[in-house]
N, CA, C, O and the ligand as a Tripos MOL2 file, in Angstrom:
@<TRIPOS>MOLECULE
protein
  313   311    79     0     0
PROTEIN
NO_CHARGES

@<TRIPOS>ATOM
      1 N         111.9390   96.6690  106.8190 N.3       1 MET1
      2 CA        111.0240   96.6390  105.6840 C.3       1 MET1
      3 C         109.6340   97.0910  106.0920 C.2       1 MET1
      4 O         108.9930   97.8640  105.3800 O.2       1 MET1
      5 N         109.1630   96.6070  107.2470 N.am      2 LEU2
      6 CA        107.8110   96.9670  107.6690 C.3       2 LEU2
      7 C         107.7520   98.3280  108.3600 C.2       2 LEU2
      8 O         106.6780   98.8060  108.7240 O.2       2 LEU2
      9 N         108.9080   98.9370  108.5320 N.am      3 ALA3
     10 CA        108.9280  100.2410  109.1870 C.3       3 ALA3
     11 C         108.4640  101.3410  108.2380 C.2       3 ALA3
     12 O         107.9340  102.3590  108.6820 O.2       3 ALA3
     13 N         108.6600  101.1420  106.9280 N.am      4 SER4
     14 CA        108.2630  102.1680  105.9600 C.3       4 SER4
     15 C         106.7560  102.1550  105.7700 C.2       4 SER4
     16 O         106.1250  101.1150  105.9580 O.2       4 SER4
     17 N         106.1630  103.2900  105.3990 N.am      5 PRO5
     18 CA        104.7140  103.3220  105.2070 C.3       5 PRO5
     19 C         104.2720  102.4140  104.0630 C.2       5 PRO5
     20 O         104.9220  102.3510  103.0190 O.2       5 PRO5
     21 N         103.1680  101.7190  104.2720 N.am      6 ARG6
     22 CA        102.6580  100.7840  103.2610 C.3       6 ARG6
     23 C         101.6760  101.4840  102.3330 C.2       6 ARG6
     24 O         101.1550  102.5560  102.6410 O.2       6 ARG6
     25 N         101.4350  100.8460  101.1820 N.am      7 CYS7
     26 CA        100.5380  101.4070  100.1750 C.3       7 CYS7
     27 C          99.0940  101.4220  100.6730 C.2       7 CYS7
     28 O          98.4770  102.4850  100.7340 O.2       7 CYS7
     29 N          98.5490  100.2600  101.0280 N.am      8 GLY8
     30 CA         97.2010  100.2070  101.5700 C.3       8 GLY8
     31 C          96.0850  100.2570  100.5600 C.2       8 GLY8
     32 O          94.9180  100.3220  100.9460 O.2       8 GLY8
     33 N          96.4040  100.2280   99.2570 N.am      9 ALA9
     34 CA         95.3530  100.2390   98.2390 C.3       9 ALA9
     35 C          94.5710   98.9310   98.2980 C.2       9 ALA9
     36 O          95.1200   97.8930   98.6670 O.2       9 ALA9
     37 N          93.3030   98.9810   97.9390 N.am     10 LYS10
     38 CA         92.4810   97.7730   97.9260 C.3      10 LYS10
     39 C          92.8880   96.9120   96.7320 C.2      10 LYS10
     40 O          92.9950   97.4110   95.6120 O.2      10 LYS10
     41 N          93.1110   95.6310   96.9690 N.am     11 THR11
     42 CA         93.5420   94.7500   95.8810 C.3      11 THR11
     43 C          92.3760   93.9110   95.3690 C.2      11 THR11
     44 O          91.3650   93.7380   96.0490 O.2      11 THR11
     45 N          92.5440   93.3970   94.1560 N.am     12 ARG12
     46 CA         91.4750   92.5990   93.5620 C.3      12 ARG12
     47 C          91.3030   91.2690   94.2820 C.2      12 ARG12
     48 O          90.2050   90.7130   94.3050 O.2      12 ARG12
     49 N          92.3770   90.7590   94.8660 N.am     13 SER13
     50 CA         92.2910   89.4970   95.5860 C.3      13 SER13
     51 C          91.9540   89.7300   97.0510 C.2      13 SER13
     52 O          92.4130   88.9930   97.9230 O.2      13 SER13
     53 N          91.1620   90.7440   97.3160 N.am     14 SER14
     54 CA         90.7270   91.1500   98.6520 C.3      14 SER14
     55 C          91.9110   91.4880   99.5480 C.2      14 SER14
     56 O          92.9980   90.9350   99.3830 O.2      14 SER14
     57 N          91.7060   92.3620  100.4600 N.am     15 GLY15
     58 CA         92.7900   92.7900  101.3320 C.3      15 GLY15
     59 C          93.4160   94.0700  100.8280 C.2      15 GLY15
     60 O          92.9240   94.6960   99.8890 O.2      15 GLY15
     61 N          94.4890   94.4410  101.4530 N.am     16 VAL16
     62 CA         95.1400   95.6860  101.0630 C.3      16 VAL16
     63 C          96.5470   95.4300  100.5700 C.2      16 VAL16
     64 O          97.1890   94.4620  100.9770 O.2      16 VAL16
     65 N          97.0260   96.2950   99.6960 N.am     17 CYS17
     66 CA         98.3750   96.2010   99.1460 C.3      17 CYS17
     67 C          99.3860   96.4740  100.2540 C.2      17 CYS17
     68 O          99.2420   97.4320  101.0130 O.2      17 CYS17
     69 N         100.3950   95.6370  100.3390 N.am     18 ARG18
     70 CA        101.3880   95.7990  101.3910 C.3      18 ARG18
     71 C         102.7380   96.2680  100.8580 C.2      18 ARG18
     72 O         103.7410   96.2490  101.5710 O.2      18 ARG18
     73 N         102.7500   96.6910   99.5880 N.am     19 SER19
     74 CA        104.0010   97.2000   99.0340 C.3      19 SER19
     75 C         104.3500   98.5250   99.7030 C.2      19 SER19
     76 O         103.4640   99.2450  100.1630 O.2      19 SER19
     77 N         105.6430   98.8440   99.7560 N.am     20 PRO20
     78 CA        106.0110  100.1300  100.3590 C.3      20 PRO20
     79 C         105.5330  101.2970   99.4920 C.2      20 PRO20
     80 O         105.6190  101.2360   98.2650 O.2      20 PRO20
     81 N         105.0390  102.3420  100.1170 N.am     21 ALA21
     82 CA        104.5860  103.5270   99.3830 C.3      21 ALA21
     83 C         105.7910  104.2800   98.8340 C.2      21 ALA21
     84 O         106.8700  104.2740   99.4250 O.2      21 ALA21
     85 N         105.5860  104.9230   97.6980 N.am     22 VAL22
     86 CA        106.6500  105.7340   97.0930 C.3      22 VAL22
     87 C         106.9370  106.9020   98.0350 C.2      22 VAL22
     88 O         106.0150  107.4360   98.6520 O.2      22 VAL22
     89 N         108.1920  107.3020   98.1520 N.am     23 HIS23
     90 CA        108.5700  108.4060   99.0360 C.3      23 HIS23
     91 C         107.7810  109.6650   98.7130 C.2      23 HIS23
     92 O         107.7090  110.0960   97.5620 O.2      23 HIS23
     93 N         107.1990  110.2390   99.7430 N.am     24 GLY24
     94 CA        106.4420  111.4700   99.5640 C.3      24 GLY24
     95 C         105.0440  111.2470   99.0370 C.2      24 GLY24
     96 O         104.3040  112.2080   98.8250 O.2      24 GLY24
     97 N         104.6630  109.9850   98.8180 N.am     25 LYS25
     98 CA        103.3220  109.6780   98.3350 C.3      25 LYS25
     99 C         102.6950  108.6320   99.2290 C.2      25 LYS25
    100 O         103.3610  108.0140  100.0590 O.2      25 LYS25
    101 N         101.3920  108.4460   99.0410 N.am     26 LYS26
    102 CA        100.6800  107.5130   99.9090 C.3      26 LYS26
    103 C         100.5600  106.1290   99.3100 C.2      26 LYS26
    104 O         100.2260  105.1800  100.0200 O.2      26 LYS26
    105 N         100.8280  105.9880   97.9960 N.am     27 ARG27
    106 CA        100.6240  104.7110   97.3350 C.3      27 ARG27
    107 C         101.9270  104.1740   96.7370 C.2      27 ARG27
    108 O         102.8850  104.9170   96.5230 O.2      27 ARG27
    109 N         101.9370  102.8460   96.4700 N.am     28 CYS28
    110 CA        103.1130  102.2230   95.8720 C.3      28 CYS28
    111 C         103.1670  102.5590   94.3790 C.2      28 CYS28
    112 O         102.2640  103.1980   93.8380 O.2      28 CYS28
    113 N         104.2320  102.1200   93.7340 N.am     29 ARG29
    114 CA        104.4140  102.4720   92.3270 C.3      29 ARG29
    115 C         103.3710  101.8360   91.4290 C.2      29 ARG29
    116 O         103.1180  102.3170   90.3240 O.2      29 ARG29
    117 N         102.7540  100.7360   91.9090 N.am     30 MET30
    118 CA        101.7360  100.0700   91.1030 C.3      30 MET30
    119 C         100.3550  100.6890   91.2830 C.2      30 MET30
    120 O          99.4600  100.4570   90.4710 O.2      30 MET30
    121 N         100.1810  101.4670   92.3330 N.am     31 HIS31
    122 CA         98.8410  101.9810   92.6590 C.3      31 HIS31
    123 C          98.7690  103.4970   92.6230 C.2      31 HIS31
    124 O          98.1450  104.1120   93.4880 O.2      31 HIS31
    125 N          99.3840  104.0830   91.6560 N.am     32 GLY32
    126 CA         99.2400  105.5260   91.4620 C.3      32 GLY32
    127 C         100.3390  106.3670   92.0640 C.2      32 GLY32
    128 O         100.2740  107.5950   92.0240 O.2      32 GLY32
    129 N         101.3580  105.7190   92.6250 N.am     33 GLY33
    130 CA        102.4320  106.5010   93.2120 C.3      33 GLY33
    131 C         103.6240  106.6690   92.2780 C.2      33 GLY33
    132 O         104.6520  107.2320   92.6540 O.2      33 GLY33
    133 N         103.4670  106.1660   91.0450 N.am     34 ALA34
    134 CA        104.5970  106.1780   90.1130 C.3      34 ALA34
    135 C         105.0950  107.5830   89.8300 C.2      34 ALA34
    136 O         104.3540  108.5580   89.9460 O.2      34 ALA34
    137 N         106.3530  107.6670   89.4600 N.am     35 HIS35
    138 CA        106.9750  108.9310   89.1290 C.3      35 HIS35
    139 C         106.1840  109.6420   88.0400 C.2      35 HIS35
    140 O         105.8360  109.0380   87.0250 O.2      35 HIS35
    141 N         105.9090  110.8870   88.2420 N.am     36 ARG36
    142 CA        105.1960  111.7510   87.2870 C.3      36 ARG36
    143 C         103.7290  111.3780   87.1090 C.2      36 ARG36
    144 O         103.0900  111.8730   86.1810 O.2      36 ARG36
    145 N         103.1840  110.5400   87.9490 N.am     37 SER37
    146 CA        101.7630  110.2500   87.8220 C.3      37 SER37
    147 C         100.9930  111.2380   88.6940 C.2      37 SER37
    148 O         101.5240  111.7780   89.6650 O.2      37 SER37
    149 N          99.7470  111.4590   88.3310 N.am     38 GLY38
    150 CA         98.9340  112.4120   89.0710 C.3      38 GLY38
    151 C          99.0700  113.8100   88.5070 C.2      38 GLY38
    152 O          99.9240  114.0760   87.6610 O.2      38 GLY38
    153 N          98.2250  114.6910   88.9830 N.am     39 ALA39
    154 CA         98.2190  116.0590   88.4730 C.3      39 ALA39
    155 C          99.3980  116.8420   89.0210 C.2      39 ALA39
    156 O          99.8110  116.6200   90.1590 O.2      39 ALA39
    157 N          99.9470  117.7590   88.2280 N.am     40 PRO40
    158 CA        101.0350  118.5890   88.7280 C.3      40 PRO40
    159 C         100.5400  119.5670   89.7830 C.2      40 PRO40
    160 O          99.3390  119.8200   89.8810 O.2      40 PRO40
    161 N         101.4380  120.1090   90.5600 N.am     41 ARG41
    162 CA        101.0970  121.0750   91.5990 C.3      41 ARG41
    163 C         100.4330  122.3040   90.9660 C.2      41 ARG41
    164 O         100.8380  122.7720   89.9010 O.2      41 ARG41
    165 N          99.4140  122.8070   91.6450 N.am     42 ALA42
    166 CA         98.7070  124.0080   91.1970 C.3      42 ALA42
    167 C          98.0690  123.8100   89.8270 C.2      42 ALA42
    168 O          97.9380  124.7610   89.0570 O.2      42 ALA42
    169 N          97.6780  122.5930   89.5290 N.am     43 ASN43
    170 CA         97.0080  122.2790   88.2660 C.3      43 ASN43
    171 C          95.6070  122.8830   88.2580 C.2      43 ASN43
    172 O          94.8650  122.7590   89.2330 O.2      43 ASN43
    173 N          95.2560  123.5300   87.1680 N.am     44 GLN44
    174 CA         93.9500  124.1930   87.0780 C.3      44 GLN44
    175 C          93.0650  123.5320   86.0270 C.2      44 GLN44
    176 O          91.9990  124.0580   85.7070 O.2      44 GLN44
    177 N          93.4790  122.4040   85.4900 N.am     45 ASN45
    178 CA         92.7770  121.8000   84.3570 C.3      45 ASN45
    179 C          91.3480  121.3910   84.6560 C.2      45 ASN45
    180 O          90.4810  121.5250   83.7920 O.2      45 ASN45
    181 N          91.0810  120.9050   85.8360 N.am     46 ALA46
    182 CA         89.7450  120.4320   86.1470 C.3      46 ALA46
    183 C          89.0550  121.3510   87.1480 C.2      46 ALA46
    184 O          88.1330  120.9310   87.8460 O.2      46 ALA46
    185 N          89.4900  122.5750   87.2180 N.am     47 ARG47
    186 CA         88.9350  123.5000   88.1970 C.3      47 ARG47
    187 C          87.4810  123.8450   87.8650 C.2      47 ARG47
    188 O          87.1590  124.2040   86.7320 O.2      47 ARG47
    189 N          86.6210  123.7310   88.8600 N.am     48 LYS48
    190 CA         85.2070  124.0860   88.6460 C.3      48 LYS48
    191 C          84.8010  125.2390   89.5430 C.2      48 LYS48
    192 O          84.1420  126.1780   89.0950 O.2      48 LYS48
    193 N          85.1930  125.1710   90.8100 N.am     49 HIS49
    194 CA         84.7590  126.2170   91.7240 C.3      49 HIS49
    195 C          85.8870  126.7180   92.6120 C.2      49 HIS49
    196 O          85.7240  127.7180   93.3110 O.2      49 HIS49
    197 N          87.0260  126.0380   92.5940 N.am     50 GLY50
    198 CA         88.1610  126.5010   93.3920 C.3      50 GLY50
    199 C          88.0100  126.2660   94.8780 C.2      50 GLY50
    200 O          88.7620  126.8270   95.6750 O.2      50 GLY50
    201 N          87.0460  125.4420   95.2610 N.am     51 LEU51
    202 CA         86.7900  125.1970   96.6850 C.3      51 LEU51
    203 C          87.9300  124.4230   97.3360 C.2      51 LEU51
    204 O          88.1060  124.4760   98.5530 O.2      51 LEU51
    205 N          88.6980  123.7080   96.5320 N.am     52 PHE52
    206 CA         89.7600  122.8900   97.0940 C.3      52 PHE52
    207 C          91.1440  123.3240   96.6360 C.2      52 PHE52
    208 O          92.0930  122.5430   96.6920 O.2      52 PHE52
    209 N          91.2590  124.5540   96.1890 N.am     53 THR53
    210 CA         92.5820  125.0690   95.8550 C.3      53 THR53
    211 C          93.3430  125.2720   97.1560 C.2      53 THR53
    212 O          92.7460  125.4040   98.2250 O.2      53 THR53
    213 N          94.6600  125.2960   97.0540 N.am     54 ARG54
    214 CA         95.4660  125.4260   98.2580 C.3      54 ARG54
    215 C          95.0860  126.7020   99.0200 C.2      54 ARG54
    216 O          94.9930  126.7020  100.2470 O.2      54 ARG54
    217 N          94.8700  127.7790   98.2740 N.am     55 ASP55
    218 CA         94.5250  129.0520   98.9020 C.3      55 ASP55
    219 C          93.2180  128.9570   99.6690 C.2      55 ASP55
    220 O          93.1140  129.4250  100.8030 O.2      55 ASP55
    221 N          92.2120  128.3420   99.0330 N.am     56 ALA56
    222 CA         90.8970  128.2410   99.6750 C.3      56 ALA56
    223 C          90.9900  127.4020  100.9410 C.2      56 ALA56
    224 O          90.3850  127.7370  101.9600 O.2      56 ALA56
    225 N          91.7480  126.3130  100.8750 N.am     57 ILE57
    226 CA         91.8980  125.4480  102.0430 C.3      57 ILE57
    227 C          92.6140  126.1970  103.1590 C.2      57 ILE57
    228 O          92.2240  126.1070  104.3230 O.2      57 ILE57
    229 N          93.6660  126.9380  102.8020 N.am     58 ALA58
    230 CA         94.4150  127.7020  103.7990 C.3      58 ALA58
    231 C          93.5270  128.7630  104.4370 C.2      58 ALA58
    232 O          93.5980  129.0020  105.6420 O.2      58 ALA58
    233 N          92.6850  129.4000  103.6130 N.am     59 GLU59
    234 CA         91.7870  130.4350  104.1150 C.3      59 GLU59
    235 C          90.8110  129.8450  105.1250 C.2      59 GLU59
    236 O          90.5870  130.4080  106.1970 O.2      59 GLU59
    237 N          90.2340  128.7010  104.7630 N.am     60 ARG60
    238 CA         89.2970  128.0480  105.6830 C.3      60 ARG60
    239 C          89.9870  127.6950  106.9930 C.2      60 ARG60
    240 O          89.4210  127.8620  108.0730 O.2      60 ARG60
    241 N          91.2230  127.2030  106.8810 N.am     61 ARG61
    242 CA         91.9440  126.8140  108.0840 C.3      61 ARG61
    243 C          92.1390  128.0290  108.9860 C.2      61 ARG61
    244 O          91.9700  127.9440  110.2020 O.2      61 ARG61
    245 N          92.4990  129.1650  108.3770 N.am     62 GLN62
    246 CA         92.7200  130.3820  109.1670 C.3      62 GLN62
    247 C          91.4400  130.8290  109.8480 C.2      62 GLN62
    248 O          91.4450  131.2090  111.0190 O.2      62 GLN62
    249 N          90.3360  130.7790  109.1000 N.am     63 ILE63
    250 CA         89.0520  131.1980  109.6710 C.3      63 ILE63
    251 C          88.6910  130.3090  110.8520 C.2      63 ILE63
    252 O          88.2220  130.7770  111.8890 O.2      63 ILE63
    253 N          88.9240  128.9930  110.6610 N.am     64 ARG64
    254 CA         88.6050  128.0630  111.7450 C.3      64 ARG64
    255 C          89.4560  128.3570  112.9840 C.2      64 ARG64
    256 O          88.9650  128.3170  114.1120 O.2      64 ARG64
    257 N          90.7370  128.6510  112.7530 N.am     65 ALA65
    258 CA         91.6370  128.9580  113.8680 C.3      65 ALA65
    259 C          91.1610  130.2070  114.5940 C.2      65 ALA65
    260 O          91.1420  130.2650  115.8230 O.2      65 ALA65
    261 N          90.7790  131.2000  113.8070 N.am     66 LEU66
    262 CA         90.2940  132.4570  114.3760 C.3      66 LEU66
    263 C          89.0360  132.2090  115.2000 C.2      66 LEU66
    264 O          88.8910  132.7370  116.3030 O.2      66 LEU66
    265 N          88.1340  131.4080  114.6600 N.am     67 LEU67
    266 CA         86.8970  131.0810  115.3720 C.3      67 LEU67
    267 C          87.2140  130.3800  116.6920 C.2      67 LEU67
    268 O          86.6150  130.6710  117.7270 O.2      67 LEU67
    269 N          88.1670  129.4510  116.6320 N.am     68 GLY68
    270 CA         88.5550  128.7300  117.8390 C.3      68 GLY68
    271 C          89.0950  129.6730  118.8950 C.2      68 GLY68
    272 O          88.7670  129.5540  120.0750 O.2      68 GLY68
    273 N          89.9290  130.6170  118.4600 N.am     69 GLU69
    274 CA         90.5030  131.6010  119.3830 C.3      69 GLU69
    275 C          89.4040  132.4460  120.0100 C.2      69 GLU69
    276 O          89.3850  132.6590  121.2230 O.2      69 GLU69
    277 N          88.4930  132.9230  119.1750 N.am     70 ALA70
    278 CA         87.4090  133.7800  119.6490 C.3      70 ALA70
    279 C          86.5530  133.0260  120.6620 C.2      70 ALA70
    280 O          86.1400  133.5680  121.6880 O.2      70 ALA70
    281 N          86.3000  131.7550  120.3380 N.am     71 ARG71
    282 CA         85.4790  130.9400  121.2330 C.3      71 ARG71
    283 C          86.1660  130.7690  122.5880 C.2      71 ARG71
    284 O          85.5400  130.8570  123.6440 O.2      71 ARG71
    285 N          87.4820  130.5190  122.5190 N.am     72 LYS72
    286 CA         88.2570  130.3460  123.7460 C.3      72 LYS72
    287 C          88.2080  131.6170  124.5910 C.2      72 LYS72
    288 O          88.0400  131.5730  125.8100 O.2      72 LYS72
    289 N          88.3600  132.7450  123.9040 N.am     73 LEU73
    290 CA         88.3400  134.0400  124.5870 C.3      73 LEU73
    291 C          87.0000  134.2600  125.2680 C.2      73 LEU73
    292 O          86.9310  134.7000  126.4150 O.2      73 LEU73
    293 N          85.9370  133.9450  124.5360 N.am     74 LEU74
    294 CA         84.5870  134.1030  125.0920 C.3      74 LEU74
    295 C          84.4110  133.2200  126.3170 C.2      74 LEU74
    296 O          83.7900  133.6130  127.3050 O.2      74 LEU74
    297 N          84.9690  132.0250  126.2300 N.am     75 GLU75
    298 CA         84.8530  131.0830  127.3480 C.3      75 GLU75
    299 C          85.5930  131.6270  128.5850 C.2      75 GLU75
    300 O          85.1380  131.4640  129.7170 O.2      75 GLU75
    301 N          86.7380  132.2730  128.3420 N.am     76 GLU76
    302 CA         87.5100  132.8220  129.4480 C.3      76 GLU76
    303 C          86.8190  134.0170  130.1010 C.2      76 GLU76
    304 O          87.0020  134.2770  131.2910 O.2      76 GLU76
    305 N          86.0230  134.7420  129.3100 N.am     77 MET77
    306 CA         85.3590  135.9350  129.8280 C.3      77 MET77
    307 C          84.1570  135.6120  130.7060 C.2      77 MET77
    308 O          83.6640  136.4690  131.4380 O.2      77 MET77
    309 N          83.6960  134.3840  130.6270 N.am     78 LYS78
    310 CA         82.5170  134.0160  131.4150 C.3      78 LYS78
    311 C          82.7940  134.1290  132.9060 C.2      78 LYS78
    312 O          81.9120  133.8560  133.7200 O.2      78 LYS78
    313 ZN        100.0170   99.2930   96.1810 Zn       79 ZN79
@<TRIPOS>BOND
     1     1     2 1
     2     2     3 1
     3     3     4 2
     4     3     5 am
     5     5     6 1
     6     6     7 1
     7     7     8 2
     8     7     9 am
     9     9    10 1
    10    10    11 1
    11    11    12 2
    12    11    13 am
    13    13    14 1
    14    14    15 1
    15    15    16 2
    16    15    17 am
    17    17    18 1
    18    18    19 1
    19    19    20 2
    20    19    21 am
    21    21    22 1
    22    22    23 1
    23    23    24 2
    24    23    25 am
    25    25    26 1
    26    26    27 1
    27    27    28 2
    28    27    29 am
    29    29    30 1
    30    30    31 1
    31    31    32 2
    32    31    33 am
    33    33    34 1
    34    34    35 1
    35    35    36 2
    36    35    37 am
    37    37    38 1
    38    38    39 1
    39    39    40 2
    40    39    41 am
    41    41    42 1
    42    42    43 1
    43    43    44 2
    44    43    45 am
    45    45    46 1
    46    46    47 1
    47    47    48 2
    48    47    49 am
    49    49    50 1
    50    50    51 1
    51    51    52 2
    52    51    53 am
    53    53    54 1
    54    54    55 1
    55    55    56 2
    56    55    57 am
    57    57    58 1
    58    58    59 1
    59    59    60 2
    60    59    61 am
    61    61    62 1
    62    62    63 1
    63    63    64 2
    64    63    65 am
    65    65    66 1
    66    66    67 1
    67    67    68 2
    68    67    69 am
    69    69    70 1
    70    70    71 1
    71    71    72 2
    72    71    73 am
    73    73    74 1
    74    74    75 1
    75    75    76 2
    76    75    77 am
    77    77    78 1
    78    78    79 1
    79    79    80 2
    80    79    81 am
    81    81    82 1
    82    82    83 1
    83    83    84 2
    84    83    85 am
    85    85    86 1
    86    86    87 1
    87    87    88 2
    88    87    89 am
    89    89    90 1
    90    90    91 1
    91    91    92 2
    92    91    93 am
    93    93    94 1
    94    94    95 1
    95    95    96 2
    96    95    97 am
    97    97    98 1
    98    98    99 1
    99    99   100 2
   100    99   101 am
   101   101   102 1
   102   102   103 1
   103   103   104 2
   104   103   105 am
   105   105   106 1
   106   106   107 1
   107   107   108 2
   108   107   109 am
   109   109   110 1
   110   110   111 1
   111   111   112 2
   112   111   113 am
   113   113   114 1
   114   114   115 1
   115   115   116 2
   116   115   117 am
   117   117   118 1
   118   118   119 1
   119   119   120 2
   120   119   121 am
   121   121   122 1
   122   122   123 1
   123   123   124 2
   124   123   125 am
   125   125   126 1
   126   126   127 1
   127   127   128 2
   128   127   129 am
   129   129   130 1
   130   130   131 1
   131   131   132 2
   132   131   133 am
   133   133   134 1
   134   134   135 1
   135   135   136 2
   136   135   137 am
   137   137   138 1
   138   138   139 1
   139   139   140 2
   140   139   141 am
   141   141   142 1
   142   142   143 1
   143   143   144 2
   144   143   145 am
   145   145   146 1
   146   146   147 1
   147   147   148 2
   148   147   149 am
   149   149   150 1
   150   150   151 1
   151   151   152 2
   152   151   153 am
   153   153   154 1
   154   154   155 1
   155   155   156 2
   156   155   157 am
   157   157   158 1
   158   158   159 1
   159   159   160 2
   160   159   161 am
   161   161   162 1
   162   162   163 1
   163   163   164 2
   164   163   165 am
   165   165   166 1
   166   166   167 1
   167   167   168 2
   168   167   169 am
   169   169   170 1
   170   170   171 1
   171   171   172 2
   172   171   173 am
   173   173   174 1
   174   174   175 1
   175   175   176 2
   176   175   177 am
   177   177   178 1
   178   178   179 1
   179   179   180 2
   180   179   181 am
   181   181   182 1
   182   182   183 1
   183   183   184 2
   184   183   185 am
   185   185   186 1
   186   186   187 1
   187   187   188 2
   188   187   189 am
   189   189   190 1
   190   190   191 1
   191   191   192 2
   192   191   193 am
   193   193   194 1
   194   194   195 1
   195   195   196 2
   196   195   197 am
   197   197   198 1
   198   198   199 1
   199   199   200 2
   200   199   201 am
   201   201   202 1
   202   202   203 1
   203   203   204 2
   204   203   205 am
   205   205   206 1
   206   206   207 1
   207   207   208 2
   208   207   209 am
   209   209   210 1
   210   210   211 1
   211   211   212 2
   212   211   213 am
   213   213   214 1
   214   214   215 1
   215   215   216 2
   216   215   217 am
   217   217   218 1
   218   218   219 1
   219   219   220 2
   220   219   221 am
   221   221   222 1
   222   222   223 1
   223   223   224 2
   224   223   225 am
   225   225   226 1
   226   226   227 1
   227   227   228 2
   228   227   229 am
   229   229   230 1
   230   230   231 1
   231   231   232 2
   232   231   233 am
   233   233   234 1
   234   234   235 1
   235   235   236 2
   236   235   237 am
   237   237   238 1
   238   238   239 1
   239   239   240 2
   240   239   241 am
   241   241   242 1
   242   242   243 1
   243   243   244 2
   244   243   245 am
   245   245   246 1
   246   246   247 1
   247   247   248 2
   248   247   249 am
   249   249   250 1
   250   250   251 1
   251   251   252 2
   252   251   253 am
   253   253   254 1
   254   254   255 1
   255   255   256 2
   256   255   257 am
   257   257   258 1
   258   258   259 1
   259   259   260 2
   260   259   261 am
   261   261   262 1
   262   262   263 1
   263   263   264 2
   264   263   265 am
   265   265   266 1
   266   266   267 1
   267   267   268 2
   268   267   269 am
   269   269   270 1
   270   270   271 1
   271   271   272 2
   272   271   273 am
   273   273   274 1
   274   274   275 1
   275   275   276 2
   276   275   277 am
   277   277   278 1
   278   278   279 1
   279   279   280 2
   280   279   281 am
   281   281   282 1
   282   282   283 1
   283   283   284 2
   284   283   285 am
   285   285   286 1
   286   286   287 1
   287   287   288 2
   288   287   289 am
   289   289   290 1
   290   290   291 1
   291   291   292 2
   292   291   293 am
   293   293   294 1
   294   294   295 1
   295   295   296 2
   296   295   297 am
   297   297   298 1
   298   298   299 1
   299   299   300 2
   300   299   301 am
   301   301   302 1
   302   302   303 1
   303   303   304 2
   304   303   305 am
   305   305   306 1
   306   306   307 1
   307   307   308 2
   308   307   309 am
   309   309   310 1
   310   310   311 1
   311   311   312 2
@<TRIPOS>SUBSTRUCTURE
     1 MET1         2 RESIDUE 1 A MET
     2 LEU2         6 RESIDUE 1 A LEU
     3 ALA3        10 RESIDUE 1 A ALA
     4 SER4        14 RESIDUE 1 A SER
     5 PRO5        18 RESIDUE 1 A PRO
     6 ARG6        22 RESIDUE 1 A ARG
     7 CYS7        26 RESIDUE 1 A CYS
     8 GLY8        30 RESIDUE 1 A GLY
     9 ALA9        34 RESIDUE 1 A ALA
    10 LYS10       38 RESIDUE 1 A LYS
    11 THR11       42 RESIDUE 1 A THR
    12 ARG12       46 RESIDUE 1 A ARG
    13 SER13       50 RESIDUE 1 A SER
    14 SER14       54 RESIDUE 1 A SER
    15 GLY15       58 RESIDUE 1 A GLY
    16 VAL16       62 RESIDUE 1 A VAL
    17 CYS17       66 RESIDUE 1 A CYS
    18 ARG18       70 RESIDUE 1 A ARG
    19 SER19       74 RESIDUE 1 A SER
    20 PRO20       78 RESIDUE 1 A PRO
    21 ALA21       82 RESIDUE 1 A ALA
    22 VAL22       86 RESIDUE 1 A VAL
    23 HIS23       90 RESIDUE 1 A HIS
    24 GLY24       94 RESIDUE 1 A GLY
    25 LYS25       98 RESIDUE 1 A LYS
    26 LYS26      102 RESIDUE 1 A LYS
    27 ARG27      106 RESIDUE 1 A ARG
    28 CYS28      110 RESIDUE 1 A CYS
    29 ARG29      114 RESIDUE 1 A ARG
    30 MET30      118 RESIDUE 1 A MET
    31 HIS31      122 RESIDUE 1 A HIS
    32 GLY32      126 RESIDUE 1 A GLY
    33 GLY33      130 RESIDUE 1 A GLY
    34 ALA34      134 RESIDUE 1 A ALA
    35 HIS35      138 RESIDUE 1 A HIS
    36 ARG36      142 RESIDUE 1 A ARG
    37 SER37      146 RESIDUE 1 A SER
    38 GLY38      150 RESIDUE 1 A GLY
    39 ALA39      154 RESIDUE 1 A ALA
    40 PRO40      158 RESIDUE 1 A PRO
    41 ARG41      162 RESIDUE 1 A ARG
    42 ALA42      166 RESIDUE 1 A ALA
    43 ASN43      170 RESIDUE 1 A ASN
    44 GLN44      174 RESIDUE 1 A GLN
    45 ASN45      178 RESIDUE 1 A ASN
    46 ALA46      182 RESIDUE 1 A ALA
    47 ARG47      186 RESIDUE 1 A ARG
    48 LYS48      190 RESIDUE 1 A LYS
    49 HIS49      194 RESIDUE 1 A HIS
    50 GLY50      198 RESIDUE 1 A GLY
    51 LEU51      202 RESIDUE 1 A LEU
    52 PHE52      206 RESIDUE 1 A PHE
    53 THR53      210 RESIDUE 1 A THR
    54 ARG54      214 RESIDUE 1 A ARG
    55 ASP55      218 RESIDUE 1 A ASP
    56 ALA56      222 RESIDUE 1 A ALA
    57 ILE57      226 RESIDUE 1 A ILE
    58 ALA58      230 RESIDUE 1 A ALA
    59 GLU59      234 RESIDUE 1 A GLU
    60 ARG60      238 RESIDUE 1 A ARG
    61 ARG61      242 RESIDUE 1 A ARG
    62 GLN62      246 RESIDUE 1 A GLN
    63 ILE63      250 RESIDUE 1 A ILE
    64 ARG64      254 RESIDUE 1 A ARG
    65 ALA65      258 RESIDUE 1 A ALA
    66 LEU66      262 RESIDUE 1 A LEU
    67 LEU67      266 RESIDUE 1 A LEU
    68 GLY68      270 RESIDUE 1 A GLY
    69 GLU69      274 RESIDUE 1 A GLU
    70 ALA70      278 RESIDUE 1 A ALA
    71 ARG71      282 RESIDUE 1 A ARG
    72 LYS72      286 RESIDUE 1 A LYS
    73 LEU73      290 RESIDUE 1 A LEU
    74 LEU74      294 RESIDUE 1 A LEU
    75 GLU75      298 RESIDUE 1 A GLU
    76 GLU76      302 RESIDUE 1 A GLU
    77 MET77      306 RESIDUE 1 A MET
    78 LYS78      310 RESIDUE 1 A LYS
    79 ZN79       313 GROUP 0 **** ****
């Protein structure tokens, strides 16, 4: 029972929720992990600037990786 990931949501009676998290989600069914709750994948309803779209995040990750590689290369050339 305790091997499965826990919900961890803050409860009103202080402390954290210890219910098991819904599969594939971080929270239990009482704390936002319920079936069909939350925004659908690739939802654009509340989009303002697209800074957190999957594409933008992936792009940033690639740039960071490239920067890391370049830095490593520069370090090796010293
Ligand atoms: Zn919970």
